[in-house]
All heavy atoms as TSV, in Angstrom:
chain	resi	resn	atom	element	x	y	z
A	1	MET	N	N	1.067	-13.728	-18.308
A	1	MET	CA	C	-0.002	-12.831	-17.896
A	1	MET	C	C	-0.529	-13.147	-16.497
A	1	MET	O	O	-0.668	-12.245	-15.696
A	1	MET	CB	C	-1.101	-12.889	-18.957
A	1	MET	CG	C	-2.294	-12.078	-18.625
A	1	MET	SD	S	-1.966	-10.335	-18.917
A	1	MET	CE	C	-3.577	-9.689	-18.744
A	2	PRO	N	N	-0.817	-14.422	-16.163
A	2	PRO	CA	C	-1.347	-14.693	-14.809
A	2	PRO	C	C	-0.384	-14.326	-13.686
A	2	PRO	O	O	-0.812	-13.928	-12.620
A	2	PRO	CB	C	-1.620	-16.199	-14.812
A	2	PRO	CG	C	-1.761	-16.566	-16.242
A	2	PRO	CD	C	-0.867	-15.627	-16.987
A	3	GLN	N	N	0.928	-14.467	-13.915
A	3	GLN	CA	C	1.869	-14.108	-12.862
A	3	GLN	C	C	1.855	-12.611	-12.588
A	3	GLN	O	O	2.060	-12.180	-11.454
A	3	GLN	CB	C	3.279	-14.603	-13.169
A	3	GLN	CG	C	3.901	-14.048	-14.421
A	3	GLN	CD	C	3.650	-14.918	-15.635
A	3	GLN	OE1	O	2.654	-15.621	-15.713
A	3	GLN	NE2	N	4.553	-14.855	-16.594
A	4	PHE	N	N	1.602	-11.797	-13.611
A	4	PHE	CA	C	1.520	-10.355	-13.399
A	4	PHE	C	C	0.259	-9.982	-12.630
A	4	PHE	O	O	0.281	-9.072	-11.809
A	4	PHE	CB	C	1.566	-9.605	-14.731
A	4	PHE	CG	C	2.898	-9.697	-15.411
A	4	PHE	CD1	C	3.011	-10.305	-16.639
A	4	PHE	CD2	C	4.041	-9.189	-14.811
A	4	PHE	CE1	C	4.240	-10.398	-17.269
A	4	PHE	CE2	C	5.271	-9.280	-15.434
A	4	PHE	CZ	C	5.368	-9.885	-16.670
A	5	VAL	N	N	-0.830	-10.681	-12.893
A	5	VAL	CA	C	-2.074	-10.419	-12.172
A	5	VAL	C	C	-1.881	-10.740	-10.701
A	5	VAL	O	O	-2.306	-9.985	-9.825
A	5	VAL	CB	C	-3.244	-11.223	-12.780
A	5	VAL	CG1	C	-4.484	-11.127	-11.910
A	5	VAL	CG2	C	-3.530	-10.755	-14.190
A	6	PHE	N	N	-1.233	-11.858	-10.409
A	6	PHE	CA	C	-0.971	-12.220	-9.019
A	6	PHE	C	C	-0.070	-11.193	-8.349
A	6	PHE	O	O	-0.291	-10.812	-7.198
A	6	PHE	CB	C	-0.324	-13.610	-8.952
A	6	PHE	CG	C	-0.021	-14.055	-7.551
A	6	PHE	CD1	C	-1.030	-14.483	-6.717
A	6	PHE	CD2	C	1.276	-14.017	-7.071
A	6	PHE	CE1	C	-0.756	-14.885	-5.419
A	6	PHE	CE2	C	1.562	-14.410	-5.778
A	6	PHE	CZ	C	0.538	-14.851	-4.954
A	7	LEU	N	N	0.927	-10.719	-9.076
A	7	LEU	CA	C	1.849	-9.726	-8.528
A	7	LEU	C	C	1.108	-8.440	-8.163
A	7	LEU	O	O	1.283	-7.904	-7.070
A	7	LEU	CB	C	2.960	-9.434	-9.545
A	7	LEU	CG	C	3.984	-8.375	-9.142
A	7	LEU	CD1	C	4.882	-8.920	-8.038
A	7	LEU	CD2	C	4.798	-7.968	-10.341
A	8	TYR	N	N	0.276	-7.948	-9.086
A	8	TYR	CA	C	-0.407	-6.677	-8.855
A	8	TYR	C	C	-1.598	-6.803	-7.922
A	8	TYR	O	O	-2.015	-5.825	-7.326
A	8	TYR	CB	C	-0.865	-6.068	-10.178
A	8	TYR	CG	C	0.280	-5.544	-11.009
A	8	TYR	CD1	C	0.500	-6.017	-12.284
A	8	TYR	CD2	C	1.145	-4.585	-10.500
A	8	TYR	CE1	C	1.558	-5.540	-13.037
A	8	TYR	CE2	C	2.195	-4.112	-11.240
A	8	TYR	CZ	C	2.397	-4.592	-12.519
A	8	TYR	OH	O	3.443	-4.123	-13.257
A	9	SER	N	N	-2.175	-7.991	-7.792
A	9	SER	CA	C	-3.359	-8.119	-6.940
A	9	SER	C	C	-3.040	-8.616	-5.537
A	9	SER	O	O	-3.837	-8.414	-4.617
A	9	SER	CB	C	-4.376	-9.064	-7.589
A	9	SER	OG	O	-3.867	-10.383	-7.626
A	10	GLU	N	N	-1.909	-9.258	-5.347
A	10	GLU	CA	C	-1.596	-9.838	-4.037
A	10	GLU	C	C	-0.298	-9.316	-3.424
A	10	GLU	O	O	-0.271	-8.929	-2.259
A	10	GLU	CB	C	-1.501	-11.373	-4.149
A	10	GLU	CG	C	-2.766	-12.035	-4.605
A	10	GLU	CD	C	-3.883	-11.939	-3.594
A	10	GLU	OE1	O	-3.594	-11.887	-2.389
A	10	GLU	OE2	O	-5.049	-11.906	-4.028
A	11	VAL	N	N	0.778	-9.311	-4.178
A	11	VAL	CA	C	2.105	-9.032	-3.619
A	11	VAL	C	C	2.297	-7.546	-3.337
A	11	VAL	O	O	2.652	-7.153	-2.213
A	11	VAL	CB	C	3.202	-9.568	-4.560
A	11	VAL	CG1	C	4.571	-9.198	-4.053
A	11	VAL	CG2	C	3.075	-11.071	-4.717
A	12	ILE	N	N	2.084	-6.711	-4.333
A	12	ILE	CA	C	2.314	-5.270	-4.162
A	12	ILE	C	C	1.392	-4.657	-3.101
A	12	ILE	O	O	1.876	-3.906	-2.248
A	12	ILE	CB	C	2.227	-4.544	-5.516
A	12	ILE	CG1	C	3.416	-4.969	-6.380
A	12	ILE	CG2	C	2.207	-3.034	-5.336
A	12	ILE	CD1	C	3.394	-4.411	-7.774
A	13	PRO	N	N	0.079	-4.963	-3.097
A	13	PRO	CA	C	-0.761	-4.393	-2.030
A	13	PRO	C	C	-0.360	-4.861	-0.631
A	13	PRO	O	O	-0.447	-4.092	0.328
A	13	PRO	CB	C	-2.171	-4.861	-2.377
A	13	PRO	CG	C	-2.142	-5.111	-3.821
A	13	PRO	CD	C	-0.763	-5.592	-4.120
A	14	THR	N	N	0.093	-6.095	-0.515
A	14	THR	CA	C	0.524	-6.591	0.794
A	14	THR	C	C	1.746	-5.834	1.290
A	14	THR	O	O	1.803	-5.423	2.457
A	14	THR	CB	C	0.835	-8.097	0.718
A	14	THR	OG1	O	-0.321	-8.786	0.256
A	14	THR	CG2	C	1.244	-8.636	2.069
A	15	ILE	N	N	2.714	-5.628	0.415
A	15	ILE	CA	C	3.930	-4.896	0.797
A	15	ILE	C	C	3.585	-3.451	1.161
A	15	ILE	O	O	4.046	-2.926	2.182
A	15	ILE	CB	C	4.970	-4.960	-0.327
A	15	ILE	CG1	C	5.486	-6.389	-0.478
A	15	ILE	CG2	C	6.126	-4.001	-0.067
A	15	ILE	CD1	C	6.338	-6.617	-1.702
A	16	LEU	N	N	2.754	-2.803	0.334
A	16	LEU	CA	C	2.384	-1.412	0.613
A	16	LEU	C	C	1.597	-1.286	1.914
A	16	LEU	O	O	1.798	-0.346	2.682
A	16	LEU	CB	C	1.570	-0.841	-0.548
A	16	LEU	CG	C	2.320	-0.515	-1.824
A	16	LEU	CD1	C	1.355	-0.043	-2.900
A	16	LEU	CD2	C	3.386	0.517	-1.582
A	17	SER	N	N	0.693	-2.229	2.174
A	17	SER	CA	C	-0.098	-2.127	3.399
A	17	SER	C	C	0.757	-2.389	4.640
A	17	SER	O	O	0.572	-1.727	5.671
A	17	SER	CB	C	-1.290	-3.084	3.355
A	17	SER	OG	O	-0.849	-4.423	3.295
A	18	LEU	N	N	1.686	-3.322	4.567
A	18	LEU	CA	C	2.568	-3.555	5.710
A	18	LEU	C	C	3.457	-2.345	5.986
A	18	LEU	O	O	3.652	-1.962	7.151
A	18	LEU	CB	C	3.430	-4.797	5.484
A	18	LEU	CG	C	2.713	-6.133	5.602
A	18	LEU	CD1	C	3.648	-7.272	5.214
A	18	LEU	CD2	C	2.185	-6.340	7.001
A	19	LEU	N	N	3.990	-1.747	4.925
A	19	LEU	CA	C	4.773	-0.527	5.112
A	19	LEU	C	C	3.905	0.601	5.668
A	19	LEU	O	O	4.350	1.379	6.514
A	19	LEU	CB	C	5.403	-0.090	3.790
A	19	LEU	CG	C	6.616	-0.867	3.330
A	19	LEU	CD1	C	7.027	-0.435	1.928
A	19	LEU	CD2	C	7.762	-0.689	4.291
A	20	GLY	N	N	2.674	0.682	5.199
A	20	GLY	CA	C	1.760	1.707	5.696
A	20	GLY	C	C	1.465	1.544	7.171
A	20	GLY	O	O	1.493	2.515	7.932
A	21	VAL	N	N	1.201	0.313	7.598
A	21	VAL	CA	C	0.930	0.062	9.020
A	21	VAL	C	C	2.167	0.362	9.854
A	21	VAL	O	O	2.063	0.918	10.959
A	21	VAL	CB	C	0.447	-1.395	9.217
A	21	VAL	CG1	C	0.426	-1.783	10.680
A	21	VAL	CG2	C	-0.929	-1.572	8.595
A	22	TYR	N	N	3.345	0.013	9.336
A	22	TYR	CA	C	4.578	0.315	10.054
A	22	TYR	C	C	4.755	1.823	10.243
A	22	TYR	O	O	5.064	2.293	11.339
A	22	TYR	CB	C	5.780	-0.266	9.307
A	22	TYR	CG	C	7.106	0.155	9.894
A	22	TYR	CD1	C	7.575	-0.424	11.066
A	22	TYR	CD2	C	7.879	1.136	9.291
A	22	TYR	CE1	C	8.781	-0.035	11.616
A	22	TYR	CE2	C	9.076	1.530	9.828
A	22	TYR	CZ	C	9.533	0.947	10.986
A	22	TYR	OH	O	10.715	1.336	11.525
A	23	PHE	N	N	4.563	2.580	9.166
A	23	PHE	CA	C	4.718	4.030	9.260
A	23	PHE	C	C	3.636	4.667	10.125
A	23	PHE	O	O	3.911	5.640	10.838
A	23	PHE	CB	C	4.727	4.670	7.871
A	23	PHE	CG	C	6.059	4.609	7.195
A	23	PHE	CD1	C	6.237	3.859	6.051
A	23	PHE	CD2	C	7.141	5.307	7.694
A	23	PHE	CE1	C	7.466	3.793	5.421
A	23	PHE	CE2	C	8.370	5.267	7.075
A	23	PHE	CZ	C	8.535	4.502	5.932
A	24	ILE	N	N	2.422	4.139	10.079
A	24	ILE	CA	C	1.359	4.667	10.955
A	24	ILE	C	C	1.725	4.438	12.411
A	24	ILE	O	O	1.615	5.336	13.247
A	24	ILE	CB	C	0.003	4.031	10.605
A	24	ILE	CG1	C	-0.501	4.538	9.259
A	24	ILE	CG2	C	-1.032	4.320	11.687
A	24	ILE	CD1	C	-1.722	3.811	8.736
A	25	GLY	N	N	2.179	3.231	12.717
A	25	GLY	CA	C	2.553	2.925	14.097
A	25	GLY	C	C	3.717	3.749	14.592
A	25	GLY	O	O	3.684	4.296	15.698
A	26	SER	N	N	4.752	3.872	13.776
A	26	SER	CA	C	5.903	4.652	14.221
A	26	SER	C	C	5.582	6.141	14.256
A	26	SER	O	O	6.113	6.868	15.091
A	26	SER	CB	C	7.119	4.385	13.327
A	26	SER	OG	O	6.864	4.800	12.014
A	27	GLY	N	N	4.705	6.595	13.392
A	27	GLY	CA	C	4.316	8.004	13.424
A	27	GLY	C	C	3.512	8.355	14.647
A	27	GLY	O	O	3.685	9.428	15.239
A	28	VAL	N	N	2.628	7.448	15.069
A	28	VAL	CA	C	1.822	7.704	16.260
A	28	VAL	C	C	2.680	7.613	17.516
A	28	VAL	O	O	2.595	8.466	18.406
A	28	VAL	CB	C	0.640	6.712	16.328
A	28	VAL	CG1	C	-0.032	6.746	17.676
A	28	VAL	CG2	C	-0.368	7.007	15.227
A	29	LEU	N	N	3.510	6.588	17.596
A	29	LEU	CA	C	4.295	6.385	18.814
A	29	LEU	C	C	5.393	7.434	19.004
A	29	LEU	O	O	5.706	7.801	20.128
A	29	LEU	CB	C	4.908	4.984	18.809
A	29	LEU	CG	C	3.904	3.839	18.965
A	29	LEU	CD1	C	4.615	2.500	18.836
A	29	LEU	CD2	C	3.187	3.926	20.292
A	30	ASP	N	N	5.987	7.902	17.911
A	30	ASP	CA	C	7.062	8.889	18.008
A	30	ASP	C	C	6.586	10.322	17.823
A	30	ASP	O	O	7.392	11.241	17.803
A	30	ASP	CB	C	8.150	8.595	16.974
A	30	ASP	CG	C	8.875	7.299	17.240
A	30	ASP	OD1	O	8.854	6.836	18.390
A	30	ASP	OD2	O	9.476	6.748	16.293
A	31	HIS	N	N	5.271	10.497	17.640
A	31	HIS	CA	C	4.672	11.822	17.435
A	31	HIS	C	C	5.270	12.525	16.218
A	31	HIS	O	O	5.588	13.704	16.258
A	31	HIS	CB	C	4.823	12.706	18.678
A	31	HIS	CG	C	4.201	12.106	19.884
A	31	HIS	ND1	N	2.833	11.983	20.032
A	31	HIS	CD2	C	4.741	11.584	21.002
A	31	HIS	CE1	C	2.567	11.429	21.192
A	31	HIS	NE2	N	3.716	11.154	21.810
A	32	LYS	N	N	5.433	11.760	15.139
A	32	LYS	CA	C	5.944	12.314	13.878
A	32	LYS	C	C	4.824	12.285	12.849
A	32	LYS	O	O	4.454	11.218	12.344
A	32	LYS	CB	C	7.147	11.513	13.378
A	32	LYS	CG	C	8.351	11.626	14.276
A	32	LYS	CD	C	9.543	10.913	13.680
A	32	LYS	CE	C	10.747	11.080	14.586
A	32	LYS	NZ	N	11.931	10.429	14.030
A	33	ASN	N	N	4.292	13.457	12.558
A	33	ASN	CA	C	3.168	13.537	11.636
A	33	ASN	C	C	3.552	13.163	10.209
A	33	ASN	O	O	2.702	12.685	9.455
A	33	ASN	CB	C	2.567	14.942	11.661
A	33	ASN	CG	C	1.781	15.189	12.924
A	33	ASN	OD1	O	1.328	14.257	13.569
A	33	ASN	ND2	N	1.631	16.451	13.285
A	34	GLU	N	N	4.815	13.352	9.828
A	34	GLU	CA	C	5.234	12.996	8.476
A	34	GLU	C	C	5.115	11.495	8.252
A	34	GLU	O	O	4.668	11.046	7.193
A	34	GLU	CB	C	6.679	13.428	8.210
A	34	GLU	CG	C	6.946	14.908	8.398
A	34	GLU	CD	C	7.303	15.261	9.830
A	34	GLU	OE1	O	7.791	14.407	10.579
A	34	GLU	OE2	O	7.072	16.430	10.192
A	35	PHE	N	N	5.538	10.709	9.252
A	35	PHE	CA	C	5.437	9.259	9.139
A	35	PHE	C	C	3.981	8.817	9.136
A	35	PHE	O	O	3.614	7.885	8.418
A	35	PHE	CB	C	6.184	8.571	10.278
A	35	PHE	CG	C	7.688	8.585	10.139
A	35	PHE	CD1	C	8.311	9.215	9.082
A	35	PHE	CD2	C	8.470	7.958	11.082
A	35	PHE	CE1	C	9.687	9.225	8.953
A	35	PHE	CE2	C	9.854	7.955	10.972
A	35	PHE	CZ	C	10.456	8.587	9.902
A	36	LEU	N	N	3.170	9.459	9.950
A	36	LEU	CA	C	1.755	9.117	10.011
A	36	LEU	C	C	1.077	9.380	8.672
A	36	LEU	O	O	0.335	8.528	8.165
A	36	LEU	CB	C	1.072	9.917	11.119
A	36	LEU	CG	C	-0.416	9.670	11.324
A	36	LEU	CD1	C	-0.667	8.232	11.740
A	36	LEU	CD2	C	-0.959	10.639	12.351
A	37	ILE	N	N	1.348	10.512	8.073
A	37	ILE	CA	C	0.751	10.845	6.776
A	37	ILE	C	C	1.271	9.904	5.691
A	37	ILE	O	O	0.504	9.434	4.843
A	37	ILE	CB	C	1.021	12.319	6.428
A	37	ILE	CG1	C	0.264	13.220	7.395
A	37	ILE	CG2	C	0.653	12.625	4.992
A	37	ILE	CD1	C	0.635	14.672	7.322
A	38	ALA	N	N	2.567	9.600	5.720
A	38	ALA	CA	C	3.129	8.668	4.743
A	38	ALA	C	C	2.501	7.285	4.886
A	38	ALA	O	O	2.204	6.620	3.889
A	38	ALA	CB	C	4.641	8.577	4.913
A	39	GLY	N	N	2.259	6.850	6.111
A	39	GLY	CA	C	1.624	5.556	6.339
A	39	GLY	C	C	0.198	5.508	5.834
A	39	GLY	O	O	-0.225	4.524	5.226
A	40	VAL	N	N	-0.538	6.579	6.053
A	40	VAL	CA	C	-1.921	6.625	5.568
A	40	VAL	C	C	-1.947	6.626	4.043
A	40	VAL	O	O	-2.757	5.928	3.419
A	40	VAL	CB	C	-2.654	7.858	6.148
A	40	VAL	CG1	C	-3.989	8.061	5.476
A	40	VAL	CG2	C	-2.826	7.705	7.649
A	41	VAL	N	N	-1.035	7.377	3.425
A	41	VAL	CA	C	-0.973	7.429	1.960
A	41	VAL	C	C	-0.590	6.061	1.392
A	41	VAL	O	O	-1.188	5.590	0.411
A	41	VAL	CB	C	0.005	8.526	1.497
A	41	VAL	CG1	C	0.303	8.414	0.016
A	41	VAL	CG2	C	-0.546	9.892	1.831
A	42	LEU	N	N	0.383	5.393	1.997
A	42	LEU	CA	C	0.774	4.064	1.529
A	42	LEU	C	C	-0.365	3.064	1.667
A	42	LEU	O	O	-0.589	2.227	0.789
A	42	LEU	CB	C	2.001	3.563	2.299
A	42	LEU	CG	C	3.339	4.128	1.876
A	42	LEU	CD1	C	4.427	3.662	2.838
A	42	LEU	CD2	C	3.677	3.697	0.467
A	43	PHE	N	N	-1.095	3.147	2.770
A	43	PHE	CA	C	-2.208	2.225	2.972
A	43	PHE	C	C	-3.316	2.483	1.957
A	43	PHE	O	O	-3.915	1.550	1.430
A	43	PHE	CB	C	-2.736	2.347	4.405
A	43	PHE	CG	C	-3.552	1.162	4.828
A	43	PHE	CD1	C	-2.920	0.020	5.274
A	43	PHE	CD2	C	-4.928	1.194	4.769
A	43	PHE	CE1	C	-3.656	-1.080	5.656
A	43	PHE	CE2	C	-5.674	0.105	5.154
A	43	PHE	CZ	C	-5.034	-1.047	5.595
A	44	MET	N	N	-3.578	3.765	1.660
A	44	MET	CA	C	-4.586	4.087	0.652
A	44	MET	C	C	-4.133	3.612	-0.730
A	44	MET	O	O	-4.946	3.121	-1.515
A	44	MET	CB	C	-4.846	5.584	0.626
A	44	MET	CG	C	-5.417	6.106	1.896
A	44	MET	SD	S	-7.164	5.930	1.879
A	44	MET	CE	C	-7.648	7.621	2.005
A	45	LEU	N	N	-2.833	3.743	-1.030
A	45	LEU	CA	C	-2.313	3.243	-2.298
A	45	LEU	C	C	-2.450	1.726	-2.398
A	45	LEU	O	O	-2.722	1.198	-3.477
A	45	LEU	CB	C	-0.850	3.639	-2.475
A	45	LEU	CG	C	-0.580	5.051	-2.937
A	45	LEU	CD1	C	0.924	5.321	-2.945
A	45	LEU	CD2	C	-1.161	5.292	-4.307
A	46	ALA	N	N	-2.263	1.037	-1.277
A	46	ALA	CA	C	-2.410	-0.412	-1.274
A	46	ALA	C	C	-3.839	-0.821	-1.620
A	46	ALA	O	O	-4.065	-1.872	-2.211
A	46	ALA	CB	C	-2.019	-0.982	0.097
A	47	VAL	N	N	-4.787	0.014	-1.278
A	47	VAL	CA	C	-6.183	-0.285	-1.592
A	47	VAL	C	C	-6.498	0.057	-3.047
A	47	VAL	O	O	-7.194	-0.690	-3.732
A	47	VAL	CB	C	-7.119	0.486	-0.637
A	47	VAL	CG1	C	-8.554	0.354	-1.053
A	47	VAL	CG2	C	-6.926	0.004	0.792
A	48	LEU	N	N	-5.972	1.158	-3.548
A	48	LEU	CA	C	-6.360	1.654	-4.864
A	48	LEU	C	C	-5.536	1.110	-6.028
A	48	LEU	O	O	-6.056	0.975	-7.133
A	48	LEU	CB	C	-6.299	3.178	-4.878
A	48	LEU	CG	C	-7.287	3.886	-3.963
A	48	LEU	CD1	C	-7.050	5.383	-4.005
A	48	LEU	CD2	C	-8.707	3.562	-4.361
A	49	VAL	N	N	-4.273	0.814	-5.814
A	49	VAL	CA	C	-3.386	0.406	-6.906
A	49	VAL	C	C	-3.878	-0.845	-7.644
A	49	VAL	O	O	-3.849	-0.870	-8.876
A	49	VAL	CB	C	-1.938	0.235	-6.393
A	49	VAL	CG1	C	-1.073	-0.547	-7.364
A	49	VAL	CG2	C	-1.327	1.589	-6.140
A	50	PRO	N	N	-4.340	-1.885	-6.970
A	50	PRO	CA	C	-4.797	-3.059	-7.734
A	50	PRO	C	C	-5.947	-2.730	-8.680
A	50	PRO	O	O	-5.982	-3.249	-9.798
A	50	PRO	CB	C	-5.246	-4.048	-6.660
A	50	PRO	CG	C	-4.565	-3.634	-5.436
A	50	PRO	CD	C	-4.378	-2.154	-5.530
A	51	PHE	N	N	-6.864	-1.892	-8.268
A	51	PHE	CA	C	-7.986	-1.557	-9.139
A	51	PHE	C	C	-7.526	-0.773	-10.349
A	51	PHE	O	O	-7.990	-1.000	-11.461
A	51	PHE	CB	C	-9.050	-0.749	-8.366
A	51	PHE	CG	C	-9.737	-1.562	-7.314
A	51	PHE	CD1	C	-9.501	-1.311	-5.974
A	51	PHE	CD2	C	-10.604	-2.570	-7.655
A	51	PHE	CE1	C	-10.134	-2.038	-5.002
A	51	PHE	CE2	C	-11.237	-3.327	-6.697
A	51	PHE	CZ	C	-11.003	-3.061	-5.359
A	52	VAL	N	N	-6.624	0.158	-10.157
A	52	VAL	CA	C	-6.144	0.986	-11.264
A	52	VAL	C	C	-5.342	0.153	-12.259
A	52	VAL	O	O	-5.551	0.218	-13.472
A	52	VAL	CB	C	-5.296	2.168	-10.722
A	52	VAL	CG1	C	-4.628	2.922	-11.843
A	52	VAL	CG2	C	-6.142	3.069	-9.870
A	53	ILE	N	N	-4.426	-0.657	-11.763
A	53	ILE	CA	C	-3.552	-1.425	-12.648
A	53	ILE	C	C	-4.309	-2.580	-13.291
A	53	ILE	O	O	-4.175	-2.819	-14.500
A	53	ILE	CB	C	-2.315	-1.921	-11.887
A	53	ILE	CG1	C	-1.439	-0.729	-11.497
A	53	ILE	CG2	C	-1.515	-2.910	-12.715
A	53	ILE	CD1	C	-0.247	-1.069	-10.655
A	54	LEU	N	N	-5.090	-3.309	-12.519
A	54	LEU	CA	C	-5.747	-4.492	-13.075
A	54	LEU	C	C	-6.836	-4.146	-14.070
A	54	LEU	O	O	-7.087	-4.908	-15.001
A	54	LEU	CB	C	-6.307	-5.354	-11.949
A	54	LEU	CG	C	-5.258	-6.048	-11.094
A	54	LEU	CD1	C	-5.903	-6.799	-9.953
A	54	LEU	CD2	C	-4.424	-6.986	-11.923
A	55	THR	N	N	-7.497	-3.000	-13.918
A	55	THR	CA	C	-8.484	-2.620	-14.924
A	55	THR	C	C	-7.832	-2.256	-16.250
A	55	THR	O	O	-8.431	-2.448	-17.301
A	55	THR	CB	C	-9.348	-1.441	-14.438
A	55	THR	OG1	O	-8.512	-0.363	-14.064
A	55	THR	CG2	C	-10.235	-1.844	-13.286
A	56	SER	N	N	-6.599	-1.788	-16.218
A	56	SER	CA	C	-5.909	-1.493	-17.468
A	56	SER	C	C	-5.305	-2.754	-18.103
A	56	SER	O	O	-5.112	-2.807	-19.310
A	56	SER	CB	C	-4.830	-0.441	-17.259
A	56	SER	OG	O	-3.822	-0.953	-16.426
A	57	ILE	N	N	-4.991	-3.766	-17.282
A	57	ILE	CA	C	-4.420	-5.005	-17.808
A	57	ILE	C	C	-5.507	-5.920	-18.378
A	57	ILE	O	O	-5.358	-6.477	-19.465
A	57	ILE	CB	C	-3.621	-5.761	-16.722
A	57	ILE	CG1	C	-2.343	-4.999	-16.398
A	57	ILE	CG2	C	-3.285	-7.171	-17.167
A	57	ILE	CD1	C	-1.534	-5.638	-15.278
A	58	ILE	N	N	-6.586	-6.050	-17.642
A	58	ILE	CA	C	-7.622	-7.037	-18.026
A	58	ILE	C	C	-8.598	-6.445	-19.013
A	58	ILE	O	O	-8.942	-5.378	-19.108
A	58	ILE	CB	C	-8.359	-7.546	-16.773
A	58	ILE	CG1	C	-7.373	-8.290	-15.914
A	58	ILE	CG2	C	-9.518	-8.428	-17.157
A	58	ILE	CD1	C	-7.920	-8.771	-14.606
């Protein structure tokens, strides 16, 4: 159980936020709105996913 909490509270949000920042940066620099929107959505998911998953686990 503790390893799953660590996975959902630390690892997954970190990966999603890094991907989000990457897509935001490449979307702004290349003027691609699809990448920019995908980056914002990924970053928002990185913020919300731990709360949704951990409240159902704990």
